[in-house]
Every structure is written in C-alpha cells, then in structure tokens.
C-alpha positions in Angstrom: 1.4 -2.8 -1.0 1.3 1.0 -1.0 -1.8 1.0 -3.3 -3.5 -1.5 -1.0 -2.7 0.6 2.0 -4.1 3.7 0.3 -7.2 1.8 -0.7 -7.8 0.5 2.8 -7.3 4.1 4.1 -9.8 5.4 1.7 -12.3 2.8 2.7 -11.8 3.5 6.4 -12.1 7.3 5.7 -15.3 6.7 3.7 -17.0 4.6 6.4 -16.0 7.2 9.0 -17.5 10.0 6.8 -20.7 8.0 6.3 -21.1 7.5 10.0 -21.0 11.3 10.5 -23.0 12.2 7.4 -25.6 9.9 5.9 -25.4 12.1 2.8 -22.0 10.5 1.9 -23.6 7.0 1.9 -26.4 8.2 -0.4 -23.8 9.2 -3.1 -22.6 5.6 -3.7 -23.1 4.9 -7.4 -24.0 8.5 -8.1 -24.2 9.2 -11.8 -25.4 11.7 -14.4 -28.9 10.2 -14.5 -29.4 10.8 -10.7 -27.8 14.2 -11.0 -30.3 15.2 -13.6 -33.2 14.1 -11.4 -31.8 16.0 -8.5 -31.4 19.1 -10.5 -35.0 18.9 -11.7 -36.1 18.4 -8.1 -34.0 21.4 -7.0 -35.6 23.7 -9.6 -39.0 22.6 -8.5 -38.4 23.0 -4.8 -36.8 26.5 -5.4 -39.8 27.6 -7.3 -42.0 26.8 -4.3 -39.4 27.8 -1.6 -38.8 31.4 -2.6 -42.4 32.6 -2.3 -43.4 30.4 0.6 -40.1 31.3 2.4 -40.8 35.0 2.2 -44.4 34.5 3.3 -43.5 32.2 6.3 -40.8 34.7 7.4 -43.6 37.2 7.9 -45.5 34.5 9.9 -42.6 34.3 12.2 -42.7 38.1 12.6 -39.6 38.8 10.5 -39.1 40.7 7.2 -39.3 38.5 4.0 -35.6 38.6 3.4 -35.0 36.7 6.6 -35.9 33.5 4.8 -33.4 34.3 2.0 -30.6 34.8 4.5 -31.2 31.8 6.8 -32.7 29.0 4.8 -29.6 28.2 2.6 -27.7 27.1 5.8 -30.7 25.1 7.0 -31.1 23.3 3.7 -27.4 22.5 3.5 -27.0 21.3 7.1 -30.0 19.0 7.0 -28.8 17.6 3.7 -25.5 16.7 5.4 -26.8 15.4 8.7 -30.4 14.2 8.1 -31.1 10.6 7.1 -33.9 11.2 4.6 -32.8 11.6 1.0 -36.0 13.4 -0.2 -37.2 15.4 2.8 -37.0 19.2 2.4 -36.2 21.0 5.7 -36.5 24.7 5.5 -39.4 27.0 6.4 -42.5 25.5 8.1 -45.8 27.2 8.8 -46.2 25.4 12.1 -42.7 26.3 13.4 -43.0 29.9 12.2 -46.2 30.4 14.1 -44.7 28.7 17.2 -41.7 31.0 16.9 -43.8 34.2 16.6 -46.0 33.1 19.6 -43.0 32.4 21.8 -41.1 35.6 21.0 -44.2 37.8 20.8 -44.7 37.4 24.5 -41.3 38.9 25.2 -40.7 41.6 22.6 -42.4 43.9 20.2 -42.6 42.5 16.7 -40.2 44.3 14.3 -37.9 45.5 17.1 -34.2 44.5 17.2 -34.9 42.6 20.4 -37.6 40.6 18.6 -35.1 39.6 15.8 -32.4 38.6 18.3 -34.8 36.5 20.4 -36.2 34.8 17.3 -32.6 33.8 16.2 -31.9 32.7 19.8 -35.0 30.6 19.8 -34.0 28.8 16.6 -30.5 28.1 18.1 -32.0 26.7 21.3 -34.5 24.5 19.3 -31.6 23.3 17.3 -29.6 22.5 20.4 -32.5 20.7 22.0 -33.0 18.5 18.9 -29.4 17.7 18.5 -29.1 16.8 22.1 -32.2 14.6 21.9 -30.7 12.9 18.8 -27.3 12.3 20.5 -29.2 10.8 23.6 -31.2 8.6 21.2 -34.6 10.0 22.2 -36.1 9.6 18.8 -38.7 7.2 20.3 -40.1 10.0 22.5 -42.1 11.3 19.6 -44.1 8.1 19.6 -45.9 9.4 22.7 -47.1 12.4 20.7 -50.3 10.9 19.4 -50.8 11.4 15.6 -54.5 11.9 16.3 -53.8 14.7 18.8 -51.2 16.1 16.4 -53.8 16.3 13.6 -56.1 18.4 15.9 -53.2 20.6 17.0 -52.1 21.2 13.4 -55.7 22.0 12.3 -56.0 24.6 15.0 -52.6 26.0 14.1 -53.7 26.3 10.5 -56.8 28.3 11.6 -54.6 30.7 13.6 -52.3 31.1 10.6 -55.2 31.8 8.3 -56.8 34.3 10.7 -53.6 36.3 10.8 -53.5 36.5 7.0 -57.1 37.8 6.6 -56.2 41.5 7.4 -53.6 41.3 4.5 -56.3 40.0 2.2 -58.8 42.7 3.2 -56.4 45.6 3.4 -57.1 46.4 7.0 -54.9 46.7 10.1 -54.3 43.5 12.0 -55.0 43.1 15.7 -53.3 41.3 18.6 -54.7 38.7 20.8 -55.9 35.1 20.4 -57.9 33.5 17.6 -61.3 34.7 18.8 -60.2 38.2 19.5 -58.7 38.5 16.0 -61.9 37.0 14.5 -64.1 39.5 16.4 -61.8 42.4 15.3 -62.1 41.3 11.6 -65.9 41.2 11.8 -66.2 44.6 13.4 -63.8 46.2 10.8 -65.2 44.7 7.6 -66.5 48.1 6.7 -62.8 49.3 6.3 -62.0 46.7 3.7 -59.9 48.1 0.8 -61.6 46.9 -2.3 -58.5 46.8 -4.6 -56.5 44.9 -2.0 -59.4 42.4 -1.6 -59.5 42.0 -5.4 -55.7 41.3 -5.5 -56.0 38.8 -2.6 -59.0 37.0 -4.1 -57.4 36.9 -7.6 -54.2 35.5 -6.1 -56.1 32.7 -4.2 -58.1 31.9 -7.3 -55.0 31.7 -9.4 -53.2 29.5 -6.9 -56.2 27.1 -6.7 -56.7 27.1 -10.5 -53.1 26.4 -11.4 -52.9 23.7 -8.7 -55.8 21.9 -10.3 -54.6 22.4 -13.9 -51.2 20.8 -13.5 -48.9 19.8 -10.6 -45.9 20.6 -12.8 -46.7 24.3 -12.8 -45.2 26.0 -9.7 -48.4 27.8 -8.8 -46.9 29.9 -6.0 -44.1 31.2 -8.2 -46.4 31.9 -11.1 -48.8 33.9 -9.0 -45.9 35.7 -7.3 -44.4 36.8 -10.7 -47.9 37.7 -11.9 -48.6 39.7 -8.8 -45.3 41.6 -9.1 -46.0 42.3 -12.8 -49.5 43.6 -12.3 -48.4 45.7 -9.2 -45.6 47.3 -11.2 -47.7 48.0 -14.3 -50.7 49.5 -12.5 -48.7 51.1 -9.6 -50.9 49.4 -7.1 -48.9 50.9 -4.1 -50.0 54.4 -5.2 -53.6 53.2 -5.1 -53.4 52.0 -1.5 -52.3 48.3 -1.9 -49.6 47.4 0.5 -46.4 46.0 -1.0 -43.3 44.3 0.4 -41.1 47.3 -0.5 -37.3 47.4 -0.5 -35.5 44.2 0.3 -31.8 44.6 1.0 -29.6 42.5 -1.3 -26.6 40.5 0.0 -26.0 38.1 2.9 -25.6 38.4 6.6 -22.6 37.0 8.4 -23.2 34.3 11.1 -23.7 35.8 14.5 -24.6 34.6 18.0 -27.6 36.8 19.1 -27.0 39.0 22.1 -29.6 37.8 24.7 -29.4 37.2 28.4 -29.6 34.1 30.4 -33.0 35.0 31.7 -34.3 35.3 28.2 -32.9 31.9 27.3 -34.8 30.4 30.3 -38.0 32.0 29.0 -37.4 30.7 25.5 -36.7 27.1 26.6 -40.4 25.9 26.6 -40.9 27.3 23.1 -37.6 25.7 21.9 -38.7 22.3 23.2 -42.1 22.8 21.5 -40.5 23.7 18.2 -38.1 20.7 18.4 -41.0 18.3 19.2 -43.4 19.7 16.5 -40.7 19.8 13.8 -39.7 16.2 14.6 -43.3 15.0 14.8 -44.1 16.6 11.4 -41.0 15.3 9.7 -40.6 11.7 10.8 -43.8 10.4 9.2 -43.1 11.7 5.7 -39.4 10.8 6.1 -40.4 7.1 6.8 -42.9 7.1 3.9 -40.3 8.4 1.4 -37.7 5.9 2.7 -40.0 2.9 2.4 -40.9 4.0 -1.2 -37.2 4.3 -2.2 -35.8 1.3 -0.3 -33.6 2.8 2.4 -33.8 3.2 6.2 -34.5 6.4 8.2 -32.9 6.8 11.6 -35.2 8.8 14.0 -32.2 9.9 16.0 -30.4 11.1 12.9 -33.5 13.0 11.9 -33.4 14.8 15.2 -29.7 15.7 14.6 -30.5 16.9 11.1 -33.5 19.0 12.1 -31.4 20.4 15.0 -28.5 21.3 12.6 -31.0 23.0 10.3 -32.3 25.2 13.2 -28.8 26.0 14.3 -28.1 27.2 10.8 -31.2 29.3 10.7 -30.5 30.9 14.0 -26.8 31.7 13.2 -27.8 33.6 10.1 -30.4 35.8 12.0 -33.3 33.7 10.8 -36.0 31.7 12.6 -37.0 28.1 13.4 -37.0 25.5 10.6 -39.0 22.4 10.0 -40.2 20.0 7.4 -42.2 21.2 4.4 -44.5 18.4 3.2 -45.6 20.2 0.0 -42.0 20.9 -1.1 -40.9 17.4 -0.1 -43.7 15.9 -2.1 -42.9 18.0 -5.1 -39.2 17.0 -4.7 -40.2 13.3 -4.8 -42.5 13.8 -7.7 -39.7 15.4 -9.7 -37.7 12.2 -9.2 -35.1 13.5 -6.7 -32.9 10.7 -5.3 -30.5 12.4 -2.9 -30.1 15.6 -0.8 -28.1 17.1 -3.7 -31.5 18.7 -4.5 -31.4 20.5 -1.2 -27.8 21.7 -1.7 -28.7 23.1 -5.1 -31.8 24.7 -3.7 -29.6 26.4 -1.1 -27.3 27.7 -3.8 -30.1 29.0 -5.9 -31.6 30.8 -2.8 -28.2 32.4 -2.2 -28.2 33.7 -5.8 -31.6 35.2 -5.3 -30.5 36.9 -2.0 -27.4 38.3 -3.7 -28.8 39.5 -7.0 -32.6 39.3 -7.3 -34.1 40.8 -4.2 -35.0 44.0 -6.1 -37.5 42.1 -8.2 -39.7 41.6 -5.1 -40.2 45.3 -4.2 -43.6 45.6 -5.9 -44.9 42.3 -4.6 -48.4 42.9 -3.0 -48.7 41.8 0.7 -52.1 40.4 -0.2 -50.4 38.0 -2.7 -48.1 36.8 0.1 -51.0 36.3 2.4 -52.8 34.3 -0.4 -49.8 32.1 -0.8 -49.8 31.3 2.9 -53.5 30.6 3.1 -53.5 28.2 0.1 -50.3 26.5 1.4 -51.9 25.7 4.8 -55.1 24.3 3.3 -53.5 20.8 3.5 -53.1 21.3 7.3 -56.8 21.6 7.7 -57.5 17.9 7.2 -61.2 17.6 7.7 -61.3 14.1 6.3 -58.8 13.0 9.0 -61.0 14.3 11.8 -64.1 12.7 10.3 -62.2 9.4 10.0 -61.2 9.6 13.7 -64.8 10.4 14.7 -66.1 7.4 12.7 -63.4 4.9 13.8 -62.7 5.7 17.4 -64.3 8.4 19.5 -61.4 8.6 22.0 -59.0 9.5 19.3 -61.4 12.1 17.9 -61.9 13.7 21.4 -58.1 13.9 21.8 -57.8 15.7 18.4 -60.8 18.0 19.3 -59.3 18.9 22.7 -56.0 19.9 21.0 -57.7 21.9 18.3 -59.9 23.8 20.8 -56.9 24.3 23.2 -54.9 26.0 20.4 -57.8 28.3 19.5 -58.8 29.2 23.1 -55.4 29.4 24.8 -53.0 30.3 21.9 -50.2 28.3 20.4 -47.8 27.4 23.2 -50.4 26.6 25.9 -52.3 24.7 23.2 -49.1 22.7 22.5 -48.6 21.9 26.2 -52.2 20.7 26.4 -51.8 18.6 23.3 -48.7 17.0 24.7 -50.5 16.5 28.0 -53.4 14.9 26.3 -51.1 12.5 24.3 -49.3 11.4 27.5 -52.6 11.0 29.3 -54.0 8.8 26.5 -50.8 6.7 26.5 -50.8 6.1 30.2 -54.6 5.6 30.3 -54.5 2.9 27.6 -51.5 1.2 29.1 -53.2 1.2 32.6 -56.2 -0.8 31.4 -55.9 -4.4 32.5 -55.8 -6.3 29.2 -54.9 -9.9 30.2 -55.1 -12.9 27.8 -55.5 -16.4 29.0 -53.4 -18.8 26.9 -54.5 -22.3 25.7 -53.0 -24.9 23.4 -54.2 -25.0 19.7 -55.5 -28.6 19.1 -53.2 -30.8 17.1 -50.1 -28.6 17.9 -48.0 -27.4 20.8 -48.6 -23.8 19.9 -50.3 -21.4 22.3 -53.0 -18.9 21.5 -55.3 -16.5 23.5 -58.5 -18.3 24.3 -60.6 -15.2 23.4 -59.2 -15.3 19.8 -58.9 -19.1 19.4 -62.1 -20.6 20.7 -60.8 -24.2 20.3 -57.7 -23.5 22.4 -57.3 -26.2 25.2 -56.5 -25.2 28.8 -55.3 -27.5 31.5 -57.7 -27.8 34.5 -56.1 -26.2 37.6 -53.5 -24.3 35.7 -54.2 -20.8 34.4 -51.7 -19.3 32.0 -52.0 -15.5 31.7 -50.2 -13.0 29.4 -50.4 -9.2 30.0 -50.9 -7.7 26.6 -48.7 -4.7 27.5 -45.5 -4.4 29.4 -45.9 -4.6 33.2 -45.2 -1.2 34.8 -46.4 1.1 37.6 -49.5 2.4 35.7 -51.1 -1.0 35.1 -49.6 -3.1 37.8 -52.4 -2.8 40.3 -55.1 -3.3 37.7 -53.4 -6.4 36.3 -53.1 -7.9 39.8 -56.8 -7.3 40.4 -57.7 -8.8 37.1 -55.7 -12.0 37.8 -57.3 -12.4 41.2 -60.7 -11.8 39.8 -60.3 -14.5 37.1 -58.9 -16.9 39.7 -61.9 -16.3 42.0 -64.4 -16.7 39.1 -62.8 -19.9 37.7 -65.2 -22.9 37.4 -62.4 -25.4 38.2 -60.3 -24.7 41.4 -57.0 -23.1 40.4 -53.8 -24.6 41.8 -51.2 -22.6 39.8 -51.0 -19.4 37.9 -48.4 -19.2 35.2 -47.6 -15.6 34.1 -46.0 -15.0 30.7 -43.9 -11.8 30.9 -42.6 -11.8 27.3 -43.9 -8.3 26.7 -42.2 -6.8 29.8 -38.8 -5.9 28.5 -37.7 -3.8 31.6 -39.7 -4.1 34.8 -39.9 -1.2 37.2 -39.9 -1.4 41.0 -43.7 -0.9 41.4 -44.2 -3.8 38.9 -41.9 -6.0 40.9 -43.7 -5.1 44.1 -47.0 -6.0 42.5 -45.6 -9.5 41.6 -44.5 -9.9 45.3 -48.0 -8.9 46.4 -49.7 -11.2 43.9 -47.5 -14.1 45.1 -48.6 -13.5 48.6 -52.3 -13.2 47.7 -52.2 -16.4 45.7 -50.2 -18.3 48.4 -52.9 -17.4 50.9 -55.3 -19.2 48.7 -53.0 -22.2 48.3 -52.1 -21.3 44.7 -48.6 -21.3 43.2 -47.3 -18.3 41.1 -45.0 -19.2 38.3 -43.3 -17.0 35.7 -42.3 -17.7 32.1 -40.2 -15.9 29.4 -38.7 -13.4 31.8 -36.2 -11.1 30.1 -32.8 -10.7 31.7 -33.2 -7.0 33.0 -36.6 -8.1 34.5 -35.0 -11.1 36.1 -32.2 -9.1 37.6 -34.7 -6.6 39.2 -36.7 -9.5 40.6 -33.6 -10.9 42.2 -32.5 -7.5 43.6 -36.0 -6.8 45.1 -36.3 -10.3 46.7 -39.3 -11.3 44.5 -37.3 -14.1 42.9 -36.6 -15.7 46.3 -40.3 -15.5 47.2 -41.5 -17.0 43.9 -38.7 -19.5 43.8 -36.2 -19.9 41.0 -37.6 -23.3 40.2 -40.9 -21.6 39.3 -39.3 -19.4 36.6 -39.4 -21.1 33.1 -37.7 -20.1 29.9 -40.9 -21.0 27.9 -44.6 -21.3 28.7 -44.6 -24.8 27.4 -41.9 -25.8 29.9 -44.0 -24.5 32.7 -47.0 -26.5 31.5 -44.9 -29.6 31.3 -43.6 -29.0 34.8 -47.2 -28.7 36.0 -48.1 -32.0 34.5 -45.0 -33.7 35.9 -45.8 -32.5 39.5 -49.5 -33.0 39.6 -51.2 -36.4 39.1 -54.3 -36.0 37.1 -56.6 -37.9 34.8 -57.8 -34.8 32.9 -58.6 -35.4 29.3 -56.8 -32.2 28.3 -53.5 -33.3 29.7 -53.5 -36.7 28.0 -54.6 -35.0 24.8 -51.5 -32.8 25.1 -49.3 -35.9 25.4 -51.0 -37.5 22.4 -50.5 -34.4 20.2 -46.8 -34.4 21.3 -46.5 -38.0 20.2 -48.1 -37.2 16.9 -45.7 -34.3 16.2 -42.7 -36.5 17.2 -43.9 -39.2 14.8 -44.3 -36.7 12.0 -40.7 -35.5 12.5 -39.4 -39.1 12.6 -41.3 -39.9 9.4 -40.0 -36.9 7.6 -36.4 -37.8 8.5 -36.8 -41.3 6.9 -36.2 -40.1 3.4 -32.5 -39.4 4.2 -31.9 -42.7 6.0 -30.5 -46.0 4.6 -29.6 -49.5 5.7 -29.6 -50.1 9.5 -30.6 -46.5 10.3 -33.7 -46.9 8.1 -34.7 -50.1 10.0 -34.3 -48.3 13.3 -36.5 -45.5 12.1 -39.2 -47.9 11.0 -39.0 -49.7 14.3 -39.4 -46.4 16.1 -42.4 -45.5 14.0 -44.1 -48.8 14.9 -43.6 -48.1 18.6 -44.9 -44.5 18.3 -48.0 -45.9 16.5 -48.6 -48.4 19.3 -48.2 -45.6 21.8 -50.7 -43.5 19.9 -53.2 -46.4 19.8 -53.0 -46.9 23.5 -53.4 -43.1 24.0 -56.6 -43.1 21.9 -58.1 -45.9 24.0 -57.2 -44.1 27.2 -58.8 -40.8 25.9 -62.0 -42.7 24.9 -62.4 -43.9 28.5 -61.8 -40.4 30.1 -64.5 -37.7 30.6 -64.6 -35.8 27.3 -65.1 -32.0 27.4 -68.1 -31.1 25.2 -66.3 -28.1 23.7 -63.4 -30.2 22.3 -63.6 -32.8 19.5 -60.9 -35.3 18.9 -61.2 -35.1 15.1 -57.5 -35.1 14.1 -57.9 -38.6 12.6 -55.3 -41.4 12.3 -51.7 -40.6 12.7 -50.6 -43.0 10.0 
C-alpha cells in the first residue's frame, strides 16, 4: 500500500510538473540515443550562437559581451516554459533592431542609461508576452498578416544591413533613418579604409563559400576564428582595422534596472512591438517543427516561453530575445529531439563567458558586420514578394506598404503601420458581403452552395443563405443589403428567407440589430425570416436583444434541412423541386432499410421485405407524379431505378 501511495504521488507530481513545464513531458522515454542527438544539436547551435550573439548585441546597441551574459538565462527559461522542442530562442536580429530603435530615442547609445533602458525594455516585453499567454491571447497574432510581416521583415533586414556597411568600409557611422544613412555612406565612400574593406569582403566571401560547401560546417564560427587568427598574426588593429577589444570575463548578477515610471510608459509601445514580432516570427517555425516530429505546440505556451526568455535577458542586463530560424533549423538538422540542446547551449555559453572571452579581443569589427549581413540575407525574401505579386495583388501591396513604412519612418512607426495595415486588411476582407445560396445536391439530402454545385436544387419561394464569415459589426450592413438585393432580383417571388448562422460563433450587438432590421425589411415585403444552426451564445444574445421574439422561436431551426421541411409542411405547392426532394428522401430510406436486411432473420426479415415493397410502390407513384409536373430544364431526373 505504501508503495502504491508513493507511486500515485509520483504520478500526480509528474502531471503537475508537466502542466507547468512542457519540457518535463518531452523527457518521457528519454534515453542515451536522444541525449546524443541533443548534444550534437547543442554543439551545432553554440557554434552559430556565439558569433551571432556578439554581433546581434551590437545591433541592439550593447557591447558584444552582453549576449554572453544574458542569453544563457533566455535559452534555459524558454527550454523550461516553451512548448516547442526544437525552437532556439536567444538573440534575434529583428528584436535587436527594435530594441535599439526604441531605446535610441530616449538615451545615448553606450551610456549607462541606455544599458538600463535596454534591460528594462526586455523585462517589459517579457511581462507583456507572459501576460498575453496567461490571458490566452495567442490567437491575436493571426491578425498580423504573414504577407505584411514578410514586407516588414524585409525592410528591417535592409535597415540592419545599412547599419553594418560603415563597419565593412571602415568609416564612421551616422544617425538617422535608412535614407539618411544611405546618403551618408555614398557621400563618404572616399574615406573607405582599404584594409577594413578587404577584411569585410573576405569575411562575407568566406561565409557564403563555406555555407555552399557544406551545411555541417559552422561557417560563422569558422570565419570568426579565422578573422581572430589573421588579426592577431598581422596586428590589424595597428594598421587601422577596428577590433572588438577587451571583453570582461565572468558573469553579472541578476538586477532590476533603475528606471523611472515615466521611462516605462515610453518603453511600453516598443515592448508590445517586440512581444508581437517575436511571437509572429516564432509561431510559424514552431508549428512546422512540431508537425514534423509529431507533437502539438500551444500558442499561449509559446507566449509564456518567449516572455520568460525576455525576462531572463533583461534580468542579466541584456536585451530583447526572439526566435532564431537559422539556429533552430541547424538544431533540427542535427537531430535534436528536446530542449536539452538549449540547456546545454546555455551551459556552453556560460563557459565561454567565464573563461574564453579573452580569445575575442582581436576580432575585427568588419568580421562581426559580415556575420550579421550574411545572417540576415534569409530575411530578404525576394521570392516571397514576387510570389505575392503573382498570386494576389492586395497581399503584395500590404507587404510593400510595410516595407516602405519601415524604410521611410523607421522601425517602430513602421511596425505600427504594418500592424495597422494587417488589421485594416482583416476588417476589410471580413466586411465584404460574401453570401452563399444553398441548394440540395440531387440524389441526396446534402446541401451545397449553388455557385459551386451547379446542379444544386433550390425550392421555389424559399431562399437559403449562408454568410461565408461570422456575422459582426463590420459586415452586418453589407450582408443585409446583399440579402435584400438577391430577394429583389429573384425570378420567383420569395416568401421566406432561411439564414444559416453556423459560422457565427458569437454574435455582437450590431449584428443582432442588423437581424432585427432585416426581419422588419422582409416583413414589410410579406417575407418570413427564419434562422438555422444558431449557436448558444448567439441565441442568448438574440433573446436578450428582443430579436428572437420578433423572429419567433418557431422560426429558429437546429438544422437547415429542418427549416426546409417546415417550409414544405406549411406551404402547399406543386413544385417539381419539392416532390423531387421527397422522392430522394424515399430513396435514401429504402437504401438504409435494404442495408439492414442482412442482419435480419425470420419474422423481422419478412417485415423488412414488406416495407421494401411499400417503399418501391411509393417511389413508382412519385415518379409518375414527377413526370406530370413542369420539369425545370436545368435538372435531369437521371438517378435511375431504385431497385
């Protein structure tokens, strides 16, 4: 009994731990084979992470060692709280540039205040993401169009690249937006330092060449080591080539940055932007890796994991963190199966920070710039933009607006414009009145949209409509106008409109008011409004707003077919379409009765045969009736004999 009690306690503890940390669930059945794959993944990721981390720290306006101090905590916290088993969350070019743009408007780069505000921004971004995850707002990112995001990221990549050009040319950098920096570079090309340009060009060539030769070679690490070796042997710093210089060894203790409430308010828009961009960049690869490896990713868990990573980065005087697609892809290619790879990467990064920082003293700044430029080439996805232009002009225009906005107005205003464009496109598309008329597929009782199924049969006098989006304030008026327009243009006088609300999960008040107005408009024309497949929340709102009383509870049906049957029961008609519906129903009933005969014996079998005879007689009479009714030219009774 005691052993059973301990076992039950252990199971309860395990499930409790797994609810807090998805990492615990990923360790079920963990063995040496999986450990070996994770260690290979960790070594691969570390080889990419160290050089890119130092370069991206400079993108954020911080010294290179800031990445060594802060990313171990970010890697470890995402590993514990994120739901993806392969995603690497550490430094991100997009997030680094957003961070620099936000803080750069408030403090001088390199000053103690700049460092404090950068750490505070990371903490705020982490808090925003965690709060969004707790409130289950993971679906919000769906409103950030992937088309618009591709344009925003492309523009962001151009800004990152233009900031690295002075390092590659050996000239002083300038402030301002993209076009100001571009103009400054062109006017100062005469000051280019030839040896620095040679180092930068050689570094870019080496990165591209090694990347083409083999994906197994960590090109960034190889070029970094080679750059340090050449710089040390030739004493490039004495010849005017800028180098990283002394990097303090050791770690920094966790610390809450000393910033005021007013500063936090100014940082809030940037924090929300970082949380949004980090999540939008991470959720796609996370879902892709999960589908490939057979597990589920929780968007809200991803928000919590990303938030935890940013909290860790901020506490250790670092900067905002995000997803690295290149390192994540390398991690997957190495065979990694769990976030053990991230934990080992965090440990290896700590070892570098404690004992190996002296090795980076002679690293040329041009080499770091080259690493950044080559790393962001994947963000400049020209093929994606060409594809958008070829497939759908509206999506391409959204991407183009976001791209130009980033270049013309800088990162944060560009982000706000990109989000605004995404929301506008979402509301605009939802507001367009897409209304399907439903008809019955011949030979069945199934319903289909008449514009997709040309043979679908409709009942004269009854129009069945289904809004192709949920009914809400943005499309309510347009849908009402479309319904009235179709009723007005109908060739046969309409006596009832049956509205299928299956896609309206949660109706809002303007939508309910529209239904009340539509009911009144149709009543004035002598037409009944009926509703079908109304979800419980929608039905409750209709009742509270008085719309249900106007429409009549008797005119609300659980299924569209039920509404069609009620129409036929209450309206005497000799329409061929109605009798054909009854005939098809008889045919389906006979088919079911015939199928059931195989399991019947004795008296039950005789009853089944008698029922089949009666159904056949009814079908024969129905065929005679249909032959004597006016036959629509568009419909052909070609189903054949029922027996």
